[in-house]
Kinemage of the C-alpha trace (Angstrom):
@kinemage 1
@onewidth
@group {chain A} dominant
@subgroup {mainchain}
@vectorlist {calphas} color= white
{ca met a 1} P -13.503 17.887 3.181
{ca ile a 2} L -11.979 20.101 0.243
{ca leu a 3} L -11.294 16.758 -1.666
{ca glu a 4} L -14.994 15.758 -1.448
{ca arg a 5} L -16.360 19.077 -2.717
{ca ala a 6} L -13.887 19.347 -5.530
{ca gly a 7} L -14.221 15.645 -6.719
{ca trp a 8} L -11.131 13.878 -8.564
{ca phe a 9} L -9.903 17.516 -9.986
{ca pro a 10} L -7.222 17.723 -7.192
{ca trp a 11} L -5.895 14.405 -8.121
{ca leu a 12} L -5.677 15.434 -11.927
{ca ala a 13} L -3.852 18.866 -10.728
{ca met a 14} L -1.468 17.430 -8.726
{ca pro a 15} L 1.949 17.220 -9.630
{ca gly a 16} L 3.601 13.782 -10.830
{ca ser a 17} L 5.750 13.764 -7.994
{ca val a 18} L 3.396 14.041 -5.320
{ca ile a 19} L 1.276 11.070 -6.830
{ca ala a 20} L 4.818 9.167 -7.084
{ca phe a 21} L 5.313 10.134 -3.646
{ca phe a 22} L 2.058 8.359 -2.660
{ca gly a 23} L 2.771 5.512 -4.994
{ca ile a 24} L 5.955 4.517 -3.458
{ca gly a 25} L 4.545 4.910 -0.018
{ca ala a 26} L 1.559 2.550 -0.844
{ca leu a 27} L 4.398 -0.012 -2.500
{ca ala a 28} L 6.655 0.403 0.451
{ca phe a 29} L 3.449 -0.457 2.857
{ca leu a 30} L 2.444 -3.152 0.894
{ca ala a 31} L 6.024 -4.963 0.774
{ca leu a 32} L 6.271 -4.737 4.491
{ca gly a 33} L 3.068 -6.343 4.917
{ca thr a 34} L 3.914 -8.919 2.748
{ca phe a 35} L 7.352 -9.391 4.690
{ca his a 36} L 5.477 -9.640 7.669
{ca leu a 37} L 2.878 -12.231 6.613
{ca val a 38} L 5.502 -14.198 5.021
{ca pro a 39} L 7.231 -16.084 8.380
{ca val a 40} L 3.487 -16.281 9.574
{ca val a 41} L 2.493 -18.370 6.382
{ca arg a 42} L 5.585 -20.276 6.862
{ca glu a 43} L 5.072 -21.147 10.362
{ca ala a 44} L 1.139 -22.203 9.540
{ca ala a 45} L 2.510 -24.214 6.590
{ca thr a 46} L 4.764 -26.087 8.665
{ca ser a 47} L 2.575 -26.660 11.502
{ca arg a 48} L 0.065 -27.974 8.938
{ca ser a 49} L 2.348 -30.435 7.188
{ca thr a 50} L 3.698 -31.480 10.598
């Protein structure tokens, strides 16, 4: 891989828009994951309490 050869230099040379794009993508992925987990956790909590 080119990234492995160059190390961290591509990340330092990347424009801010690309970094922001990946950052927003990661945040959206985490947000969707938490939204999907909330009902599961609620069901587990209610089933345990009952």
